N, C-alpha and C positions, 0 to 999 in steps of 0.2 A: 587478566586482559585488558589491551591496553586502550583507553577512552579518548576519545577525542569532543568536542564541543560538537552538536546537534549539527550546527549552523554554520560547519566548516564545511557541510557538504554544499557543490555549486548548484546553480538553478537546472543546471543541465541534468541533473540527478539522472533522469530515466528518458531523456534524449533515444538510448540506444535502445529502449523496448517498443520504441514506436517506429518502426521502417515500415508497417502496414507491408507484408511481406505479401501476404496472402491476396490481401486486394490488388495490390500491386502486378502480380503473378495472375491472379483473372479479375480482371477490370470489367465482367458482366456482373459480378458479386453486387446482389444489393444489401444483404443482410449485416451492414456493418455492425459494430458490438453497441449495445444499449449506454444511452450516456446521461445520466443522473439529471433530476429535474429540478426545477426551482425549489420547491417543495421540501426538498430534502436538506438543500442547503443551509447555515447557519440563520438565521432570521434575526432582522434588525431587534434588539434587549434581549436576544436570547440568551441566558445564561450560558458560560463557557465551563461552567462547574456542575456534572451531575446529573441536569436537567434529565437525561434516559437511565438514571440509574445510580444509587449512589455509590460513592466509590470507595474501593476495597481496599484495604489496607495494603500495602507494597509488599512484594513476596521478596526472596533472597535472588542474589544475580544467580541465572543456570539460564546456558546457551538453548535455543530452541530446537526444535526437532520437524515437529510439523506444524502445519497451518490448517481448522478446518474453517469454513464460513457456511451452513446449513443452509440459509436461506436459497443462493443459490449455486451450491452443489460444488463447492470447495472443499477436496480434499490432496493436500499435497506435500511430499516433503521440504525443509528448508536448507537452504546451504546457504554458508557462510559467503556476505560480498566486500569488498572492501571499496578503494578508491581507486582511478583511474589517472593519470599521471596530470589530467588536466583538473584533480578534483571533481569530477562527477560520480558518482557510485555506478558500481562494476553492474553487472544484469547473470546472470542466468544463461548457460547454453540455452541457447532459441531452438537448439533440436531435440530439447527434451522439455515440452511442452505441458507438463505435469508439475513441474518444479518452479517455487520460489524460493526468494532469497533473503534474507536479512543483515543487515549493518552490522557486521560482529563487532568493528570497533567502536560500538557504541551500546546505548542501552539494549539489554536482553529483555523481552518482552517478561513486563509483571514491575519489573522494579521501578522505582521513583524514575522518572523523566519519559524521553519521549522514544521508544522504538519504531524503528523502519522496516517496513515489510516491503518487498517491491515484484514487479512478476510481469512477463512478456502478456499483451493482450492476444496476439496470435502469432502464425508462423509462417511458414510458408506451405505449410501441410493444411494450416485453419486455423480455427480459435486455439487460444494455450489457456492456460492457469487460471488465468484473471479476465478472462471474454467477456464476465457477465458483471464485473464489478460495479460497471456506472447501473448496474439496475437492483444494488443493496439499497435498504430502505432504513429510517432512520429506527435505532428498537433491536435492530437484528445482531447478531451474535455471535463473536470472531470468538474462537478457541486455539490456544498457541498449547502441542504438546511438551513439554520442556526438560532438557536430560536429568534434571532432579527426580522424575516419576511425577512429576504434577503436572496439572493443564491450568493454564491462567483462561479465564473468561472477562472478555472483553464485550463491550456493548457503545454499538455505533451511537454516535452524537450528530453528523452530518457525513455525506458524500458530496465534495463537491469538484467541476472539473474547470480548471486554467488555461490559457491559452498559454504557451513556452515562453513569451517574449514578456508576459505577465507574471509569472510563476512567483508566490507569497514565499519566499525562504523563510523568513524568521516565523511564519504562520505553522509552516508545515513543520520545521526541524526545530523551533525554538524549543528548549528545556522548560520542562516540566516538573512543579515541583509535587506532582501525582503521578503516578503508572500511566502514561497514556501510550497510544498505540497510532501509527501511520501506516495505511497502505495505498501501493503503488501500483499504476498501470499507465499506460497511454492513453490517450482520449481525444475528443474536442474533433473539432472538422479534418476530414481526409484530402490531402492531395496526392496525386500519384508523383508528382515531384518530390517533393519533401516526406510523404510521409503521414501522419497525426500528427496536429500540429500544438498539439497539448496535452494536459495529463488530468486522469482524476485520480483524486483523494480521498480517501476515507479515512474519518477522525473518528477513536476509539476511546475508549478508555476503562480502567481496569474495574471490573461491579463483583466479580467471584477467584474462587479457586477450587480444585479438588483436588 
């Protein structure tokens, strides 16, 4: 499997996830997706290493097939994603609302490094796979079914929202010396002219497998 440095992904990684087509087509909607509270962010002085559960040993590389986040009702297949010509992460087909993607040129979920999973928050018909991602709490579990038959279990360390023009590339995509996971969708304020103006990012690390 070809690998590229995680930080090669541009800051516009999730821009295509963020059109807000559902809200745009139905301007009367008031039920915008939940956004993470300040309590779910990484606090000043919070350890970067395992305060939400001891890190588990890394797993061998294996492509992922499915993502489950029981706390917010996510149970979705995963498709491989590459980079666009501008260096941003490609996105799953918008019409498949219960489909997420993973960056297949990078780290596979469970091996040492930073694995990336992304999905739409909504499409023209309504909420999509990561509509409730901003409601996720620290300590929640994320399960990734792997093609080798195993399941990688990650524990959420933080859930944060960033403006598109202040996206912290290194913090989100930077290399890690343990198995980590980022789950990304769009979020932040919504504008009818530009769609969502930021991204929700979940930070998690491997705490178990089965």
